[in-house]
C-alpha positions in Angstrom: 36.3 -102.2 47.8 33.8 -99.8 49.3 31.2 -98.4 46.9 31.7 -94.8 46.0 28.5 -93.0 47.1 26.5 -91.1 44.4 23.0 -90.1 43.4 21.2 -90.4 40.1 21.6 -87.5 37.6 18.9 -84.9 37.9 18.4 -85.4 41.6 19.8 -83.6 44.6 20.6 -83.8 48.3 19.5 -80.8 50.3 21.5 -79.4 53.3 19.8 -78.1 56.4 20.1 -74.6 55.1 18.7 -75.4 51.7 15.7 -77.2 53.3 14.9 -74.3 55.5 15.0 -71.9 52.5 12.8 -74.3 50.5 10.4 -74.5 53.4 10.3 -70.6 53.5 9.1 -70.5 50.0 6.6 -73.4 50.4 5.2 -71.8 53.6 4.5 -68.4 51.7 2.9 -70.4 48.9 0.7 -72.5 51.2 -0.3 -69.4 53.2 -1.5 -67.7 50.0 -3.2 -70.9 48.8 -5.1 -71.1 52.0 -6.0 -67.4 52.0 -7.5 -67.8 48.5 -9.7 -70.7 49.7 -7.7 -73.6 48.3 -7.7 -77.0 50.3 -4.8 -79.4 50.5 -4.8 -82.9 49.1 -2.0 -85.5 48.3 -1.9 -88.2 45.8 0.5 -91.2 45.5 3.9 -90.8 44.0 3.1 -93.3 41.4 0.0 -94.1 39.4 -1.3 -96.8 37.0 0.5 -96.3 33.6 -2.9 -96.0 32.0 -3.8 -93.0 34.2 -0.7 -91.1 33.0 0.0 -92.3 29.4 -1.5 -90.4 26.5 -2.3 -87.3 28.6 0.9 -85.2 27.9 1.5 -85.7 24.1 4.1 -87.9 22.5 7.1 -86.0 24.0 5.6 -85.9 27.4 4.9 -89.7 27.3 8.6 -90.3 26.5 9.5 -88.5 29.7 7.4 -90.6 32.1 9.4 -92.8 34.4 8.0 -96.4 34.1 8.2 -98.7 37.1 9.0 -102.4 36.4 6.5 -104.9 37.6 7.8 -106.6 40.8 9.0 -110.2 40.6 9.6 -111.8 37.3 8.5 -108.9 35.1 9.3 -110.8 31.9 6.9 -113.7 32.6 4.2 -112.1 30.4 6.5 -111.6 27.5 6.5 -114.4 24.9 9.5 -115.2 22.7 7.9 -113.6 19.7 7.2 -110.3 21.3 10.7 -110.2 22.9 12.4 -110.9 19.6 10.4 -107.9 18.0 12.5 -105.5 20.3 9.5 -103.1 20.1 9.8 -101.1 23.3 6.3 -99.7 23.1 4.7 -103.2 23.0 7.1 -104.5 25.5 6.6 -101.8 28.1 2.9 -102.5 28.4 3.7 -106.1 29.5 6.5 -105.3 32.0 5.3 -102.2 33.5 1.9 -101.4 34.9 2.8 -98.3 37.0 4.7 -95.1 36.5 6.0 -92.1 38.6 3.7 -89.1 38.2 4.7 -86.6 35.5 2.7 -83.7 37.1 0.1 -83.1 39.7 -2.8 -82.2 37.3 -3.6 -85.6 35.8 -3.6 -87.3 39.2 -5.8 -84.5 40.4 -8.3 -85.2 37.7 -8.3 -88.9 38.6 -8.8 -87.9 42.2 -11.8 -85.7 41.4 -13.5 -88.5 39.5 -12.8 -91.1 42.2 -14.0 -88.8 45.0 -16.8 -87.0 43.1 -19.4 -87.9 45.7 -17.4 -86.4 48.5 -16.5 -83.2 46.8 -18.4 -79.9 46.8 -18.1 -78.1 43.4 -16.5 -75.8 42.5 -13.6 -77.6 44.3 -10.5 -75.5 45.0 -7.4 -77.7 45.9 -3.8 -77.2 46.3 -1.0 -79.8 46.2 2.6 -79.5 47.0 4.5 -82.7 46.1 7.4 -84.0 44.0 7.0 -85.1 40.4 9.5 -87.0 38.1 10.5 -86.5 34.5 13.1 -88.4 32.4 14.4 -85.2 31.1 18.0 -84.2 30.3 19.3 -82.5 33.5 20.5 -78.9 33.1 20.4 -75.6 35.0 16.8 -75.3 36.4 15.8 -78.6 35.0 15.7 -81.7 37.1 14.4 -85.2 37.0 12.9 -85.0 40.5 11.4 -81.7 41.4 8.5 -80.2 43.4 5.4 -78.5 42.0 3.1 -76.4 43.9 -0.3 -76.4 42.3 -3.6 -74.6 42.7 -6.6 -75.8 40.7 -10.4 -75.1 40.6 -12.7 -77.7 39.0 -16.4 -77.4 38.4 -16.6 -73.7 37.2 -16.2 -72.2 33.7 -16.2 -68.6 35.1 -13.3 -66.4 33.9 -13.1 -64.9 37.3 -11.1 -68.0 38.2 -8.4 -67.0 35.7 -8.4 -63.5 37.1 -8.0 -64.8 40.6 -5.1 -67.1 39.5 -3.2 -64.0 38.1 -3.7 -62.3 41.5 -2.5 -65.4 43.3 0.7 -65.4 41.2 1.2 -61.7 41.9 0.6 -62.2 45.6 3.0 -65.0 46.1 5.9 -63.4 44.1 5.3 -60.1 45.9 5.5 -61.8 49.3 8.7 -63.6 48.2 10.1 -60.1 47.3 10.4 -61.3 43.7 9.2 -58.2 42.1 8.9 -57.6 38.4 8.1 -61.2 37.2 6.2 -61.3 34.0 2.9 -63.3 33.9 2.5 -64.3 30.2 -1.0 -65.0 29.0 -2.5 -66.6 26.0 -5.4 -68.8 25.0 -5.4 -72.2 23.3 -8.4 -71.2 21.2 -6.4 -68.5 19.7 -3.7 -71.0 18.7 -6.5 -73.3 17.3 -7.8 -70.3 15.4 -4.3 -69.5 14.0 -3.8 -73.0 12.9 -7.3 -72.9 11.2 -6.6 -69.6 9.4 -3.2 -70.8 8.0 -4.6 -74.1 7.0 -2.7 -76.3 9.5 -5.6 -77.3 11.8 -4.8 -81.0 11.0 -1.3 -80.3 12.5 -2.5 -78.4 15.6 -0.6 -80.6 18.1 2.7 -80.4 16.1 2.0 -76.7 15.6 1.7 -76.0 19.3 4.6 -78.3 20.4 6.9 -76.5 18.0 5.7 -73.0 18.9 6.2 -73.8 22.6 9.9 -74.1 21.9 10.3 -70.5 20.6 12.3 -69.3 23.6 14.6 -72.2 23.3 15.3 -72.6 19.5 14.2 -69.2 18.2 11.9 -68.3 15.3 14.0 -70.1 12.6 14.1 -73.3 14.7 10.4 -73.3 15.2 9.7 -72.8 11.6 12.2 -75.6 10.6 10.5 -78.0 13.1 7.0 -77.1 11.8 8.2 -77.9 8.3 9.6 -81.3 9.3 6.1 -82.0 11.0 4.2 -81.3 7.8 3.2 -77.6 8.2 3.5 -76.1 4.7 5.7 -73.2 3.5 2.5 -71.4 2.6 1.1 -71.8 6.1 4.3 -70.4 7.6 4.1 -67.3 5.4 0.6 -66.7 6.8 2.0 -67.3 10.3 4.7 -64.6 10.1 2.6 -61.7 11.6 2.3 -63.8 14.8 6.1 -63.4 15.4 6.0 -59.6 15.0 3.1 -58.7 17.2 4.0 -55.7 19.4 2.4 -53.1 21.7 0.0 -53.1 24.6 -2.4 -56.0 25.4 -5.2 -54.1 23.7 -3.1 -53.4 20.6 -2.0 -57.1 20.3 -5.6 -58.3 20.7 -6.9 -55.8 18.2 -4.3 -57.0 15.6 -5.2 -60.7 16.3 -8.9 -59.9 15.7 -8.0 -58.8 12.2 -5.8 -61.9 11.7 -8.5 -64.3 13.1 -11.6 -62.6 11.6 -12.6 -65.8 9.9 -12.2 -68.1 12.9 -15.0 -68.2 15.4 -12.8 -70.3 17.8 -10.0 -67.8 17.6 -12.3 -64.8 18.3 -13.7 -66.6 21.3 -10.2 -67.0 22.7 -9.6 -63.3 22.1 -12.8 -62.4 23.9 -11.7 -64.5 26.9 -8.4 -62.7 27.1 -10.0 -59.3 26.9 -12.2 -60.2 29.9 -9.0 -61.0 32.0 -7.0 -58.0 30.8 -10.0 -55.7 31.3 -10.4 -56.8 34.9 -6.8 -55.7 35.6 -7.6 -52.2 34.4 -9.3 -51.9 37.8 -7.7 -54.5 39.8 -4.1 -53.4 40.1 -1.3 -55.9 40.4 1.2 -55.4 43.2 4.5 -56.0 41.4 4.0 -58.5 38.6 3.7 -57.5 34.9 0.7 -59.0 32.9 1.6 -59.5 29.2 -0.2 -61.0 26.2 2.1 -63.4 24.5 0.4 -65.0 21.4 3.4 -67.3 20.8 2.9 -69.0 24.3 1.7 -72.5 23.6 2.6 -74.7 26.6 3.0 -78.1 25.1 0.6 -80.1 27.4 -2.3 -81.4 25.2 -5.0 -81.0 27.9 -5.2 -77.2 27.8 -8.2 -75.8 26.0 -8.5 -72.2 27.1 -6.4 -69.6 28.8 -2.7 -70.5 29.4 -0.3 -68.9 31.8 3.5 -68.9 32.1 5.7 -66.8 34.5 9.1 -65.5 33.6 11.6 -64.3 36.3 12.6 -60.6 36.6 14.6 -59.2 33.7 18.2 -60.1 33.7 17.8 -63.5 35.3 18.7 -66.3 32.9 16.2 -69.0 33.9 13.2 -70.6 32.1 9.7 -70.3 33.4 9.1 -70.3 37.1 5.4 -71.0 36.8 2.6 -72.0 34.4 -0.8 -73.4 33.9 -4.1 -73.1 32.1 -7.6 -74.1 31.7 -8.6 -77.7 30.8 -12.3 -78.0 29.8 -12.7 -81.8 30.1 -9.7 -83.4 31.6 -11.9 -85.5 34.0 -13.8 -86.8 30.9 -10.9 -89.2 30.2 -11.8 -90.9 33.5 -15.6 -90.9 32.9 -16.7 -87.6 34.4 -17.9 -85.3 31.6 -18.4 -81.5 31.4 -16.2 -80.7 34.4 -14.1 -77.7 33.5 -11.0 -76.9 35.5 -8.2 -74.2 35.6 -5.1 -74.2 37.5 -1.5 -72.9 37.9 1.8 -74.3 39.2 4.8 -72.8 40.9 8.2 -74.2 40.1 9.7 -74.4 43.6 13.2 -75.4 42.4 13.5 -72.6 39.8 12.0 -70.1 42.2 14.7 -71.1 44.8 17.5 -70.6 42.3 16.2 -67.2 41.2 15.8 -65.9 44.8 19.3 -67.3 45.6 20.8 -65.5 42.5 19.2 -62.2 43.4 20.1 -62.5 47.1 16.5 -62.1 48.2 16.3 -64.7 51.0 15.9 -62.8 54.3 18.7 -63.1 56.8 16.3 -64.5 59.4 15.7 -67.6 57.1 18.3 -70.0 58.5 18.5 -73.4 60.2 20.6 -72.0 63.1 20.3 -72.8 66.7 20.2 -69.4 68.5 22.2 -70.3 71.6 24.6 -73.0 72.5 25.3 -73.9 76.1 28.9 -75.1 76.6 29.5 -78.4 78.6 32.1 -78.2 81.3 30.8 -81.0 83.5 27.9 -82.8 85.1 26.7 -80.0 87.5 27.2 -77.4 84.9 25.3 -79.5 82.3 22.3 -80.1 84.6 22.1 -76.4 85.3 22.4 -75.6 81.6 19.7 -78.1 80.7 17.2 -76.5 83.0 17.7 -73.2 81.1 17.7 -75.0 77.7 14.3 -76.6 78.6 12.7 -73.3 79.6 14.1 -71.5 76.5 12.7 -74.2 74.2 9.3 -73.8 75.9 9.5 -70.2 74.8 10.2 -71.2 71.2 14.0 -70.3 71.3 16.2 -72.9 69.5 18.7 -73.9 72.2 21.3 -76.7 72.6 23.6 -78.1 75.1 26.9 -79.3 73.7 26.7 -83.1 74.5 30.3 -84.0 75.3 32.5 -82.9 78.1 36.3 -82.9 78.6 39.1 -80.9 80.1 38.0 -77.3 80.3 40.5 -75.4 78.1 40.7 -78.0 75.3 37.0 -78.6 75.4 36.1 -74.8 75.4 38.1 -74.2 72.2 36.4 -77.2 70.5 32.9 -76.1 71.6 33.6 -72.5 70.5 34.7 -73.7 67.1 31.7 -75.9 66.8 29.5 -72.8 67.4 31.4 -70.8 64.8 31.2 -73.5 62.2 27.5 -73.7 62.6 27.1 -69.8 62.8 25.3 -70.0 66.2 25.1 -66.4 67.3 25.2 -66.8 71.0 27.1 -69.1 73.5 26.5 -69.5 77.2 29.4 -70.3 79.4 28.7 -71.8 82.9 31.4 -72.2 85.5 31.5 -72.4 89.3 30.7 -68.6 89.7 27.6 -68.9 87.6 26.5 -71.9 89.6 26.8 -70.0 92.8 25.2 -66.8 91.6 22.6 -68.6 89.5 23.5 -66.6 86.4 24.6 -67.2 82.8 27.6 -65.8 81.0 26.4 -64.9 77.6 28.8 -64.4 74.7 27.9 -62.7 71.4 29.8 -64.7 68.8 29.7 -61.8 66.3 30.7 -58.9 68.5 32.7 -60.9 71.1 30.7 -59.0 73.9 30.1 -61.0 77.1 27.7 -60.3 80.0 26.5 -61.9 83.1 22.6 -62.3 83.1 19.8 -63.8 85.2 17.6 -66.2 83.4 14.9 -63.6 82.8 17.5 -61.2 81.3 18.9 -64.1 79.2 15.4 -64.8 77.9 14.7 -61.2 77.0 18.1 -61.0 75.3 17.4 -64.0 73.1 13.7 -63.3 72.2 
């Protein structure tokens, strides 16, 4: 029996229309990246396991797709190890490579490997797919694209200011107005953990807090308790969940809460620098908001962290995120190279724009004009026009097959309708004699006889 075709869960096929719409988003992002001085790089789809493992926390490590060694991948596994059935020990023997989880860790590896070729500060952008063994659901896939912009080699907070502007610029050009750029600082989270006496549980604390929008306040507290954060610490944490007001008011309240934490106060000072800049630098359409419960679960963040929420009323997770990582390259041997970057979630951005009906009508994969095929002479005459139109950048086609006129005309017209091609050119004996083209508007039904120059002007 023939095999029923299917694809793995969490992956998708994309139709021509979807590819064109995705390209529209990526082109706007690329254009903004270039305008801001970022340069493109690409890295392999898979890395050595040692490059990726241990960089994303325990939960992140579980979501990394491992690649089995080629050939007899069990040859390095002895009977004793096999009988243990310990997957962690076993995986190191049978898998030496893994699909990349994100673009940031491979970028850090790239910087260290190519440090002698790079001029610092180095501003790079990267648009490539990543893979995560996550549970598929709306807006969450196992294979998806990230669009990243990072700067390494500078500790200046003007980089954070610029990245907020970059977010604002991209979403404004996509006509996705009213997105919220949430801002926090990992130093503030470290300060909070210190003040409530949970500094030894910082990772567990931030991982749980990062789930606030998914499991709610009670769910976060319950998870913290199971991870060893005490009841007393949770009581001290309560003011964090009720912070309200403007950015200045929130930061003022935080100063009181973190008065005894030098690290926490340093994080507040950094956020003040960013928010103060936007008292002068006006955002085009985005909303900048301080969210002190924003944690972002990735372990490598050390300073400012960003997350972008879609406009109000759209049920979707974050459509962008990022932050500062002070020494990510240090894990590969290059110390004291600070970096900061953001990512755009292409797939979720697509879903939000589609839901809001914000794709321009001009964004389509359509051919603009189809020349019908009634015979060899007619086709040769049509191909001359098609060639000239293509040289002018007008998407044109000749229907490839010919048959009896009436039957074939109906078939070819239906083909144009199904593909939503707006214009059709009919060429018969009279057009050959007069050297004209009978142009039909498939929407209005209007037909007119035109010279080539008139046809060209009509289609431009």
